N, C-alpha and C positions, 0 to 999 in steps of 0.2 A: 500888761494882764493876762495877752493869751499866750505868753511866753512863759510864764511862773503857774500857770494852773495847774493842779496837781494831776498826774498819772492816774492813770484807772489801774486796775488790776490785771486787766489785758496788757497795758502795756507794761507795769512793773514787771509781768513775767516773761512778758517779750526781752525785756533789756535783762531778767537775769539767766534765761537759757542761752541770748548770745553771748554773752559772760561765759558763762559757764564751758559753752562748748570752746570757745576761745581758748580759755586757762586750760582747759584738758588736752587742748592742741598742743599745749607746751608754751605758750607768749607769755612771756612777762605782763602786767600789769598795765601799764602805762601803752606799751603797745600793743595789747587787746584793745583798748579804750581809743586811740588813734583809729585802728580798723573798724571799730566800730561806727567811727566818726565817718568814716567815709561809706558806707551802708546804709547808715541811721535816715529818716526822716528828714527833713528838712527841720521840721518843728523844733526835733532834739538837736538840731546844731548849738545851742548857743549855751544851753547847760553840759549837753557835752564837753564842747571846748570849756568851759567853767571848769567841770572835773578835773579835764588834763592840766591846766594852767595852776589850781589846786596842788594837785601829783606831784607836779615837774617842782613845788615847791616845798616837798617832801611830807603833806599832808597826808594822814591815814585815809584810806575808801569810805572810811563813815564818817568821816568829818568831811570829808568832798560831798556826800551824800545828804548831811544834816543841813549843809550850808546851802543847799538850792527849794530855799524858801520851800519846803513842804512837799515837793513833788514828790517827795518816797516816805513811805507809811511808815512810824516809829517801830513798828516790826521789822521790817526791814530791814531799817538802820542799825537795830539792836543787834540782831541777829549776825550783819558784817562784823558788828564792832566785837560780837565775841569770838568768831571765827579769827580775827587777826589777833587777839590774845593765844590762841593756839595753834594760830599757823597756816590752818587747814579753810582758805576762802571759799576750795570748792565746796565741801560740805554745806557750808553756810547757802551758799548758791544755790545746790541742791535742794535742802533743807525750806529756802526760798519759795521755790519754784512748785515742790509738793504743797507748802501751802496753800500759795496762789490757787495752782490748781483745782485745789479741796474746795476754798472759798468760791471760785469761778461758778464750779459743779452745782455746790449749794445752791448758789445768786441763781442759778439758770433755771433748777428745778422749781424753785420758788417759785420764778416769774410764768414760768408752764403751768405751774396748778393754778396758779393765781388769775391768769390774763381772762380768763373765757368768764367767772365771775366779776371779775372789773368790768369788762368789755359788756358785759351784762347786764350788770345793775348801770353801769352811764346809760347806755342805751334806753334801760326803764326808764331813769330821771329824766332825761330827755323828751323822749314819748310823753310822758306825764304833763310835764314842762309846756308843750307845744299842746296838748288837750285844753290843759290848763285857761294857756292864753288865747287861743284862736279857737278850738272847736268850744267850748263851755258857753264864750259870748255870743256864738252863733242859736245855739237852743236856749239860749236865756230871751232871744228878741223873736223866736217863736212861741217860747211858752207865755212871754209878753201879752198872747191873745188871748190866751187861754183865761175863760172865768174862772175855773175850778180851783182851789186851792194845792198848791204842789206839796207834796209829800214834804216831810222832813229831811231827808238824806240828799233830794235836788238841792233845799232852798238852802242851805249849809255846805253845798259843794258851789252854786253859783256864788255865794259868799264869800268864800276861798277864793274863786276863780278872778271876783271882781278886786278882789284885795293884791292878789299878785298880779294884778293888770294893772292897776293903779300902781303899785311900789316896786316894780318888778326891780328898777334899778336903785332903788333906796336898799333894796334884799341883798342885792349883787353886791353894792358898796358895803352894807355890813359886813359879810360874807368875808369879804376880801379884807377888809379892815381889820375882822376880828383873827384870820389866817396869817397874815403877816407880822401882826402883835404876837401873836402867840411863838412865829417861829424867830420873831427877832428875840424874846422872851428868853426861848428854848437855847438859840445860839450865844446869849448873853450870861444864862445863868444855870450852873452845874447843880444847883439845887433842883431846878425844874427837872433837867437831864435825870438826873439822878431817879426822882420820884416817877419820870415817866418809864425808866429802865425797869423800875420794880413791879410798875400798874401793868408791863406789857406782861409780866412776869404773872397773873393774876387775872387773866383772860382767859375765861373757860375754853378749853381746847386748845384755843391760840395758842395761851402761854404756855403749855408744856412743849407745841412747836420751837415756839422764842426759846424755850429753855433747854431744849434739846441742841438747838443750833450754838447757842452760847458756851453750854458746857462742852460739845463737841470740839469746838474751835479751841477752848481753855484747854482741856487734855491735850490736844495736838499741838499747840503753843510751847507747853510746858514741857512735854514728849521730848520735842526736840530740841528743845534746847538742854536739855540734859544730856539726849545723845551728841550735841556739840561739845560736852565737855564742861559744863558751867554749873559749879555746885547748885543745891538745893536753893539755898537761901534768896544768890543771885539770882536764880533762875524764874522765882517769884517774883523778885524785884524787877526785873524785867519785863516778864510777864502783865504784870499790872500796867507798868510806864507804855507797855504796848495794847493794852487792849481802848477797847472803843464802846465800850458799856460796862455801866458804873456798878451794877455789881458783882461783876468778874473782875472788875478793878478793885473794891471792896473785900472783893473772898481773898484773890492772892496775897493783898496786903494784910488781912487779917491771920491767915497760914503763917506770913512773914513773920508777924509779931511774936504769935505762939511758939513759932521756933524758935524764934531767938530767946523764950524766955526759959529755954528748956524741955517741953512737952515735944513729945512725938509725934510723927507726922499723923497718925489716926484720930489722935487726941486734937491735935490742933485743926485734923479737918472738921471733926465735931464742931469746936469751939468757933470755928471762922461761920459755919452755917447752922446756927442751932436750929432756925426754925425750916430748913432743909428748902430754901427758895432755889437753890440752883442743885445742890448734889443730890442725888436719891440715893438710896441705901445700898443698891449693887454695888452703885461705883463708890460707896466709900469704903465698901468691904474690900473690893480688888484693889483699890490703891493702898490701903491698908497694907493687904499681903502681899504686895508688889515691895513698900517696903520695907517690910520684914526681911523680905527673901532678896535683896538689892537687884528688882527688877521691875524697879518703879518707870523709869524712862520706856520700856516694851510694855506694862501693864495699860501707859498713857495712852500709848498709840493702839493698840489693841481696841483700850474702850473709846478714842476717837473714831476708831473705824464702826465700832458696833452702834453707836447714838449715831452718827453719820448714817447707818444701813435703816435704823430705827427712825429718823427723820423722812429719810426719803420713803419708805413705806407710809407711814402717817397724809403725806403730802400726797401719796397718791391715791391714799383712800378719800382726803380731803377732798383734794380735785373730781375724783367720782361721784361722792356724795351731793358734792355741792351743784352740779349740772342738772340733774332733777329736780332738786327743791329750789334752784331757782329759775327752772322754767315753770312749774308751779307756781311760783312768790308772782313773777311777772302774768302769769297768765290770772290770776285771780285778782290783781291790782287792775288791769286792764278790764275785764271782766266786769270788776264792781264797777267801776266807771260810767262801761256801756251802760248794764242794768239801772243806777242810778239815775243816766241821763233821759232812760227811755222812762222809767217809771211814771212819770205825767200823760205820758201816751197811752198807757197800758190802763191805769185809772180812768181815761178819757173814755177808750173803748168801752170799759165798763159800766160808767156813766150813760153812754148813748145805748 
């Protein structure tokens, strides 16, 4: 199981970069693999040896990569397969490296923007849980000596604390079972995956971030496939097969269907996304112009760069806006709990 795990994007980028450097140095493909085996990490030795064995038997590199139990993404294998038709493997490896670098950079920006909010929310949740399980019961014992009636907010807080304290493990078990069941259903059901992908695009503000990321990846993939010399229908089919997002997959498939029926690209784009779930008006017009002028690949690559910049700017804005908002939210939650706990003491002072 350890040797069959999928390679991360960084590892795939390292493999593509090493192969590209060796091939550009003039080494034949088999010799490049043999040299890579000598310098590769130990965890790579088994599947690299398998690739070398398959190459020695006369198989193509794309077949060898596809035979590695899903170590490489479909996009990686498909781009290699396309390059084998044109005979320019270096171009495919260069394209793969550019795509992976863009994806890794995007993931880094997303992680950087969301790390602080996630840590803040998680810390706040744990702090509230600690107060409900250990702090509130102490105040409950103190309030038990009061003869005056407790305020309604305090009674509600004590009741919640008592319920959480008594059923803490049951609550965790229900949450764990629910999350595990949803994950299992999501992995097994393509319909659920499609519904979740569509739902993510409809989330206020965050949905636009997902849309920009998906559309940028789609434009970059299709542009690189066209640069590699693949006809538009074949490039769309490969884009659909390589997509890990159902909205993007269906979008490519619908465009392919309308193109094969004789519609021009501009009309096919409109028909493939009539509700504008993925495609915005500016991208639609630019791609229509690019198709009419014969510069579709260049227009797709430029649009992918622009969409990536828009996404980066919105992520920075989100990060800067969330920090003060989360500080106020955490302060309001903790402050409210403290005030509710001290309300009986304040009321007792007024009675005295």
